DOKELUM-941583 format. One record per residue: residue in three letters; x, z negated, y of N, C-alpha, C, CB in turn. Coordinates in steps of 0.1 Angstrom, whole numbers, padded with zeros to 4 digits, always signed. Atoms other than C-alpha are relative to their C-alpha. Glycine has a CB too. Example, Ala and Ser with C-alpha at 12.3 -4.5 7.8 and 13.67 -1.06 7.14 Angstrom:
2
ALA+0009+0000-0012+0123-0078-0045+0009+0000+0012-0010-0012+0000 SER-0009+0000-0011+0137-0071-0011-0008-0008+0011+0004+0014+0005 
END
This chain:
209
UNK-0001+0013+0004+1723-1435+0722-0014-0006-0001+0009-0009+0010 UNK+0013+0006+0002+1693-1454+0707-0002-0011+0010-0001-0006-0014 UNK+0004+0010-0009+1674-1477+0730+0002-0014-0006-0014+0002+0005 UNK-0002+0014+0005+1685-1514+0726-0013-0008+0002+0012-0006+0006 UNK+0011+0009-0002+1656-1538+0720+0002-0010+0011-0004-0007-0013 UNK+0000+0010-0011+1648-1560+0749+0004-0014-0004-0013-0001+0008 UNK-0002+0014+0006+1650-1591+0727+0015-0003-0001-0007-0001-0013 UNK-0015+0003+0002+1688-1587+0721+0006-0006+0013+0007+0013-0004 UNK-0005+0005-0013+1696-1592+0758-0007-0013+0004-0001+0011+0011 UNK+0007+0012-0005+1669-1617+0764+0005-0013-0007-0015+0001-0004 UNK-0004+0012+0007+1680-1642+0737+0015-0004+0002-0003+0001-0014 UNK-0014+0003-0002+1717-1639+0745+0002-0004+0015+0009+0011-0003 UNK-0001+0002-0015+1711-1642+0783-0007-0012+0005-0004+0012+0007 UNK+0006+0011-0007+1694-1664+0808-0014-0004-0006-0002+0003+0015 UNK+0013+0003+0006+1660-1662+0791+0003-0009-0012-0007+0013-0005 UNK-0003+0009+0012+1676-1677+0759+0006-0013+0005+0010+0007-0008 UNK-0005+0013-0005+1694-1703+0780-0011-0009+0004+0010+0003+0012 UNK+0012+0009-0004+1661-1715+0795-0007-0005-0012-0009+0009+0009 UNK+0007+0005+0012+1646-1717+0760+0008-0012-0006-0001+0012-0010 UNK-0009+0011+0005+1676-1738+0749-0002-0013+0008+0015+0004+0000 UNK+0002+0011-0009+1671-1761+0779-0013-0007-0003+0000+0004+0015 UNK+0013+0006+0003+1634-1767+0769+0000-0006-0014-0010+0011+0001 UNK+0001+0004+0014+1643-1774+0733+0009-0012-0003+0004+0012-0009 UNK-0008+0012+0002+1658-1809+0734-0002-0006-0014-0002-0010+0010 UNK+0001+0006+0013+1665-1826+0701-0003-0015+0001+0014+0001-0008 UNK+0004+0014-0001+1645-1857+0708-0003-0006-0013-0013+0000+0009 UNK+0003+0007+0013+1639-1884+0682-0014+0004-0005+0000-0015+0003 UNK+0013-0004+0005+1602-1874+0681+0000+0014-0006-0010-0001+0012 UNK-0001-0014+0005+1610-1837+0676+0007+0000-0013+0007+0009+0010 UNK-0006+0000+0013+1634-1844+0648-0008-0007-0011+0014-0007+0001 UNK+0009+0007+0010+1610-1868+0631-0011+0010-0004-0006-0012+0007 UNK+0010-0009+0003+1584-1841+0633+0005+0011-0010-0006+0007+0012 UNK-0006-0010+0009+1607-1815+0616+0003-0006-0014+0013+0005+0006 UNK-0002+0006+0013+1616-1840+0589-0013-0001-0008+0006-0015+0002 UNK+0013+0000+0007+1579-1844+0582-0004+0013-0006-0011-0005+0010 UNK+0004-0013+0005+1573-1807+0578+0009+0004-0012+0000+0010+0011 UNK-0009-0004+0011+1604-1802+0557-0002-0009-0013+0015-0001+0004 UNK+0004+0008+0011+1593-1831+0535-0011+0007-0008-0004-0014+0004 UNK+0011-0007+0007+1562-1811+0527+0006+0012-0008-0010+0005+0010 UNK-0006-0012+0006+1583-1780+0519+0008-0004-0012+0008+0009+0010 UNK-0009+0004+0010+1609-1797+0498-0007-0005-0013+0010-0010+0005 UNK+0008+0005+0011+1583-1813+0476-0004+0011-0010-0013-0007+0004 UNK+0003-0012+0008+1575-1778+0464+0012+0005-0009-0005+0011+0008 UNK-0013-0004+0007+1611-1775+0451+0004-0010-0010+0011+0004+0009 UNK-0004+0011+0009+1611-1806+0429+0006+0006-0013-0011-0009-0003 UNK-0006-0004+0012+1635-1801+0400+0010+0012+0002-0010+0004-0010 UNK-0009-0011-0003+1654-1772+0416+0002+0001+0015-0007+0014-0005 UNK-0003+0001-0014+1664-1783+0451+0012+0009+0004+0003-0015+0004 UNK-0011-0008-0005+1686-1760+0471+0012-0009+0004-0004+0009+0012 UNK-0012+0007-0003+1722-1772+0476+0006+0005+0013+0010+0000-0011 UNK-0005-0006-0012+1729-1749+0505-0011+0008+0007+0012+0009-0003 UNK+0011-0007-0007+1708-1733+0533+0006+0007+0012-0010-0011+0005 UNK-0004-0007-0012+1712-1708+0561-0013+0001+0009+0006+0014-0002 UNK+0011-0002-0009+1689-1709+0592+0004+0012+0009-0004-0012+0008 UNK-0002-0011-0010+1686-1677+0613-0007-0005+0013-0007+0014-0006 UNK+0005+0004-0013+1681-1687+0649-0004-0015+0001-0012+0008+0003 UNK+0003+0014+0000+1684-1725+0648-0002-0006+0014+0011-0008-0006 UNK+0000+0005-0013+1687-1729+0686+0008-0013+0000-0014-0002+0006 UNK-0008+0013-0001+1697-1766+0691+0000-0008-0013-0006-0009+0011 UNK-0001+0006+0014+1691-1774+0654-0010-0010-0004+0013-0007+0000 UNK+0011+0009+0004+1658-1792+0651-0003+0000-0015-0012+0002+0008 UNK+0002-0001+0014+1652-1779+0617+0011-0005-0009-0003+0015-0004 UNK-0012+0004+0007+1687-1785+0605+0001-0016+0000+0013+0006+0006 UNK+0000+0015+0000+1685-1821+0617-0011-0006-0008-0002-0005+0015 UNK+0011+0004+0009+1651-1825+0600+0004+0000-0014-0012+0008+0003 UNK-0005-0001+0013+1667-1813+0568+0011-0011-0003+0005+0014-0003 UNK-0011+0010+0002+1697-1836+0572-0006-0014-0002+0009+0000+0012 UNK+0007+0013+0002+1673-1866+0574-0005-0001-0015-0011-0002+0010 UNK+0006+0001+0013+1661-1857+0539+0009+0004-0012-0012+0009-0001 UNK-0009-0005+0011+1690-1841+0520+0014+0002+0005-0005+0014-0006 UNK-0014-0002-0004+1727-1835+0520+0005+0014-0003+0009-0010-0008 UNK-0004-0014+0003+1726-1797+0514+0009+0005+0011-0013+0009-0001 UNK-0010-0006-0009+1754-1777+0529-0008+0010+0009+0011+0008-0007 UNK+0008-0007-0010+1741-1760+0561+0009+0011+0007-0006-0009+0010 UNK-0006-0011-0008+1749-1727+0578-0010+0005+0009+0005+0012-0010 UNK+0009-0005-0009+1734-1709+0607+0006+0012+0008-0005-0010+0010 UNK-0004-0011-0009+1735-1677+0628-0009-0001+0012-0001+0014-0007 UNK+0007+0002-0013+1725-1680+0665+0006+0009+0011+0001-0015+0004 UNK-0005-0009-0010+1727-1655+0693+0004-0006+0014-0010+0011+0003 UNK-0002+0005-0013+1727-1678+0723+0012-0009+0001-0013-0008+0004 UNK-0013+0008-0001+1761-1692+0734-0003-0015+0003+0009+0006+0010 UNK+0003+0014-0003+1746-1723+0750-0005-0008-0012-0010-0001+0012 UNK+0006+0007+0012+1727-1732+0718+0012-0002-0010-0011+0008-0006 UNK-0011+0001+0009+1758-1726+0697+0009-0012+0004+0009+0013-0001 UNK-0008+0011-0006+1778-1749+0720-0006-0014-0003+0003+0002+0015 UNK+0006+0013+0003+1753-1777+0716+0000-0003-0015-0015+0000+0005 UNK+0000+0003+0015+1751-1773+0678+0013-0006-0004-0003+0013-0007 UNK-0013+0005+0003+1788-1779+0676+0003-0014+0007+0011+0010+0003 UNK-0003+0012-0007+1792-1805+0703-0008-0012-0005-0003+0002+0015 UNK+0009+0011+0004+1762-1826+0690+0002-0003-0015-0014+0004+0003 UNK-0003+0003+0014+1776-1825+0655-0010+0004-0010+0002-0015-0002 UNK+0011-0005+0009+1747-1806+0640+0007+0009-0011-0010+0008+0007 UNK-0008-0009+0009+1771-1780+0624+0014+0000+0004-0006+0014+0000 UNK-0014-0003-0003+1808-1775+0621+0001+0014+0005+0009-0003-0012 UNK-0001-0013-0006+1820-1745+0640+0002+0011-0011+0012+0000+0009 UNK-0003-0010+0010+1831-1727+0608-0013+0003-0009+0011-0004-0009 UNK+0012-0002+0007+1795-1729+0595-0010+0007+0009-0006-0013-0006 UNK+0009-0005-0010+1780-1713+0626+0005+0014+0005-0001-0010+0012 UNK-0004-0013-0003+1780-1676+0633-0007+0005+0013-0004+0010-0011 UNK+0006-0006-0011+1773-1657+0665-0007+0013-0004+0011+0003+0012 UNK+0007-0012+0004+1747-1630+0661-0015-0001-0002+0007+0006-0011 UNK+0015+0000+0003+1712-1620+0651-0002+0002-0016-0006+0012+0007 UNK+0003+0000+0014+1695-1620+0617+0001+0013-0007-0014-0005-0002 UNK-0001-0013+0006+1697-1583+0612+0014+0004-0005-0005+0011+0009 UNK-0013-0002+0005+1734-1586+0604+0007-0014-0002+0009+0008+0010 UNK-0005+0014+0003+1744-1619+0587+0014+0001-0008-0010-0007-0009 UNK-0013-0002+0006+1781-1622+0578+0003-0010-0012+0011-0003+0011 UNK-0001+0007+0013+1776-1638+0544-0002+0009-0012-0010-0012-0001 UNK+0002-0008+0012+1778-1624+0509-0014-0001-0006+0011-0004-0011 UNK+0013+0000+0008+1748-1616+0487-0001-0013-0007-0001+0012-0009 UNK+0002+0012+0007+1733-1648+0474+0009-0011+0004+0001+0002-0014 UNK-0010+0010-0004+1757-1669+0494-0006-0014+0002+0006+0004+0014 UNK+0006+0013-0002+1732-1698+0500-0012+0000-0009-0004-0002+0015 UNK+0012+0002+0009+1704-1712+0478-0013+0004+0008-0001-0014-0005 UNK+0012-0002-0008+1678-1709+0506+0004+0006+0014-0008-0012+0002 UNK-0001-0005-0013+1676-1688+0538-0014+0000+0007+0006+0015+0000 UNK+0013+0002-0006+1649-1693+0564+0000+0003+0015-0005-0013-0002 UNK+0003-0001-0014+1634-1686+0598-0011-0010+0003-0003+0014+0005 UNK+0012+0008-0005+1611-1709+0618-0002+0004+0015+0003-0016-0002 UNK+0003-0005-0014+1596-1693+0649+0010+0010+0005+0000-0012+0009 UNK-0010-0010-0004+1622-1665+0649-0005+0014-0003+0013-0003-0008 UNK+0004-0013+0002+1607-1635+0632-0010+0005+0010-0007+0001-0014 UNK+0009-0003-0011+1580-1636+0659+0007+0006+0012-0008-0012+0004 UNK-0007-0005-0011+1607-1628+0684+0009+0012-0003+0009-0011+0006 UNK-0008-0011+0004+1624-1600+0664-0008+0013+0004+0003+0000-0015 UNK+0007-0013-0003+1616-1565+0678-0004+0007-0013+0010+0009+0009 UNK+0004-0007+0012+1596-1545+0653+0010+0010-0006-0013+0007+0003 UNK-0010-0010+0005+1624-1519+0651+0011-0007-0008+0006+0007+0012 UNK-0011+0007+0008+1647-1546+0636-0006-0010-0009+0009-0007+0010 UNK+0006+0010+0008+1622-1567+0617+0003+0002-0015-0016+0000+0002 UNK-0003-0002+0014+1627-1551+0583+0014-0003-0003-0003+0015-0004 UNK-0015+0002+0003+1665-1552+0586+0002-0015+0000+0008+0006+0011 UNK-0001+0014+0000+1662-1589+0595-0005-0007-0013-0007-0006+0012 UNK+0005+0006+0012+1640-1598+0566+0008+0004-0012-0015+0005-0002 UNK-0008-0004+0011+1662-1578+0542+0013-0008+0000+0003+0015+0001 UNK-0012+0009-0001+1692-1598+0554-0003-0014-0005+0006+0000+0014 UNK+0004+0013+0005+1674-1631+0549-0001+0000-0015-0013-0005+0007 UNK+0002-0001+0014+1664-1620+0514+0014+0002-0007-0009+0012-0003 UNK-0013-0003+0007+1699-1607+0506+0009-0012-0002+0008+0010+0008 UNK-0010+0011+0001+1719-1639+0514-0006-0012-0008+0003-0004+0014 UNK+0006+0011+0007+1694-1662+0496+0000+0003-0015-0015-0002+0004 UNK-0001-0002+0014+1700-1667+0459-0013-0006-0007+0012-0007-0006 UNK+0012+0006+0006+1668-1688+0452-0012+0000+0008+0003-0015-0003 UNK+0013+0001-0008+1644-1694+0481+0001+0007+0013-0002-0015+0002 UNK+0002-0006-0014+1632-1676+0512-0012-0007+0006-0003+0016-0001 UNK+0011+0008-0007+1611-1696+0537-0001+0006+0014+0004-0015+0000 UNK+0002-0003-0014+1595-1687+0570-0012-0007+0005-0001+0016+0002 UNK+0011+0006-0007+1572-1704+0594-0001+0007+0014+0003-0016+0002 UNK+0001-0009-0012+1558-1681+0621-0015+0000+0004+0005+0014-0004 UNK+0014-0002-0005+1527-1674+0642-0006+0011-0009+0000+0005+0015 UNK+0007-0009+0009+1502-1656+0620-0010+0009+0007-0007-0008-0011 UNK+0010-0010-0004+1481-1625+0626-0002+0009-0012+0003+0008+0013 UNK+0002-0009+0011+1464-1603+0599+0006+0014+0003-0014+0000-0003 UNK-0006-0013-0003+1478-1573+0617+0011-0002+0011-0011+0010+0005 UNK-0010+0001-0010+1508-1566+0640-0006-0001+0014+0010+0011-0002 UNK+0005+0001-0014+1502-1578+0675+0012-0003+0009-0010-0012+0002 UNK-0010+0003-0010+1524-1579+0706-0007-0009+0011+0006+0012+0007 UNK+0006+0010-0009+1517-1610+0728+0009-0002+0012-0002-0014-0008 UNK-0008+0004-0012+1528-1617+0764+0006-0014-0002-0009+0001+0013 UNK-0007+0013+0003+1554-1645+0762+0007-0004+0013+0009+0001-0012 UNK-0006+0005-0012+1562-1665+0793+0001+0011+0011+0014-0006-0002 UNK+0001-0011-0010+1552-1635+0815+0008+0012-0004+0005-0005+0013 UNK-0008-0012+0004+1574-1611+0795-0007+0008-0011+0014-0005-0005 UNK+0005-0008+0011+1564-1582+0773+0011+0003-0010-0005+0013+0006 UNK-0009-0004+0011+1580-1572+0740+0010-0010-0004+0008+0013+0004 UNK-0008+0011+0004+1594-1606+0732-0007-0009-0010+0005-0008+0012 UNK+0007+0008+0010+1567-1620+0709-0009+0009-0008-0007-0012+0006 UNK+0007-0009+0009+1552-1603+0679-0006-0008-0012+0009+0012-0005 UNK+0007+0007+0011+1526-1619+0656-0002+0010-0012-0014-0006+0004 UNK+0002-0008+0012+1522-1606+0620-0004-0009-0012+0012+0009-0003 UNK+0001+0007+0013+1514-1615+0584+0013+0001-0007-0012+0006-0009 UNK-0014-0001+0005+1550-1622+0576+0001-0002-0015+0009-0009+0007 UNK+0000+0003+0014+1542-1636+0542-0003+0013-0008-0010-0010-0004 UNK+0003-0013+0007+1526-1603+0531+0011+0010+0001-0013+0006+0006 UNK-0012-0010-0001+1555-1583+0545+0011-0003-0010+0005-0001+0015 UNK-0010+0004+0010+1579-1603+0524-0004+0004-0014+0003-0015+0000 UNK+0004-0003+0013+1558-1599+0493-0001+0015-0003-0014-0006-0003 UNK+0000-0014+0002+1553-1562+0498+0014+0007+0000-0008+0007+0012 UNK-0013-0005-0001+1589-1556+0506+0009-0003-0012+0007-0004+0012 UNK-0009+0005+0010+1605-1576+0478-0008-0004-0013+0008-0012+0005 UNK+0007+0004+0012+1590-1575+0443+0005-0012-0008+0000+0012-0010 UNK-0006+0012+0007+1614-1602+0431-0004-0013+0006+0015+0002+0000 UNK+0004+0013-0006+1598-1628+0454-0013-0005-0006-0001+0002+0015 UNK+0012+0006+0005+1572-1651+0439-0004-0011+0009+0003-0006-0015 UNK+0005+0010-0010+1550-1672+0462+0000-0013-0007-0014+0004+0005 UNK+0001+0014+0005+1556-1709+0456-0012-0007+0006+0013-0007+0003 UNK+0011+0006-0007+1532-1721+0483+0000+0005+0014+0001-0016-0001 UNK+0001-0003-0014+1520-1716+0518-0009-0011+0006-0006+0015+0002 UNK+0007+0011-0006+1504-1738+0544+0000+0002+0016+0004-0013-0003 UNK+0001-0001-0015+1499-1746+0581+0006-0013+0006-0015+0001+0004 UNK-0006+0011-0007+1520-1768+0604-0008-0002+0013+0015+0002+0003 UNK+0009+0003-0012+1497-1785+0630+0009-0007+0011-0011-0009-0005 UNK-0008+0005-0011+1513-1791+0664-0001-0015+0002-0003+0008+0012 UNK+0002+0014-0003+1497-1825+0668+0008-0009-0008-0015-0002-0001 UNK-0007+0009+0009+1515-1840+0639+0014+0004-0003-0008-0002-0013 UNK-0013-0005+0003+1546-1819+0636+0010+0001+0012-0001+0013-0007 UNK-0008-0002-0012+1558-1816+0672+0007+0013+0000+0011-0012+0002 UNK-0005-0014+0000+1563-1779+0666-0013+0009+0002+0008+0004-0012 UNK+0011-0008-0002+1541-1750+0674-0009+0002-0012+0004+0014+0006 UNK+0009-0003+0011+1510-1743+0652+0005+0013-0007-0015+0002+0005 UNK-0006-0011+0006+1524-1720+0626-0004+0000-0015+0015+0001+0001 UNK+0002-0002+0014+1518-1706+0591+0013+0001-0007-0009+0012-0003 UNK-0013-0001+0007+1545-1711+0565-0002+0005-0014+0007-0014+0000 UNK+0000-0006+0013+1554-1694+0533+0013-0004-0007-0002+0016+0000 UNK-0012+0002+0008+1579-1704+0506+0000+0009-0012+0001-0016-0005 UNK-0001-0010+0011+1591-1678+0481+0012-0004-0009+0002+0014+0005 UNK-0011+0002+0009+1613-1681+0450+0004+0013-0006-0005-0010-0012 UNK-0005-0012+0006+1635-1653+0438-0001-0001-0015+0014+0003+0004 UNK+0001+0000+0014+1627-1644+0402+0006+0013-0006-0015-0002-0005 
END
C-alpha cells in the first residue's frame, strides 16, 4: 500500500481543527479579502465569472469577500469537518454546495464552474498530490483559474508550526503555465499582509483559451 501523505490526516484532524479555530471570520478579515478580490475582479471586466469553486475555504473568508462584491454562485470542497460545519451554520454556503474532501478529487463535472481557485492551499498540498490537485482545479474551471500562494523560484519545504511536510513553497504560476498550454496569463501581483489581513502571497490569474 502506498504511503499516505501526512497532510491528509493533518488537515482532517486536530491540526486542521486548530487552524480553523485561529481563522475567525472577523469584519476586518472579510474586509481585507473583499479588497484583494476587488483587485482580481477588475481584471475580468466584461467577462465576469457567474460561478466559482474554492478548494480549501476553511471558514470562508474568501467566499465572504467575494459575496461582498458579486452574486456569483459559490461552491467549495473542504477536508476539515469543523470548518464545513461553520461554513453551513454561518450561512456562508448551503450544504448542497459544499463537498467533503481534497482538491485532488473534486466531485464536479468538467467546466462545471466559471472560475476555480486556491488561496493558501497549494502550499499545503503534498508534492506527490500537487499535480493531481492542479489538474482538478483546471478541469472544473471553464474560464478562469486563480491561485494565491507563498512564492519560491524553486520547490522548498518549510517547517510549519513545528511540523515537517506540511508547507511547500513553489512557483505555482509557472507550474500552471507549464502544465496547461490552454492557460493564458491575465495578470499577477502581490497581496501585502499589512493592507489585506492575509499572509503575504503572490497571486496569478489565468484565462482558459
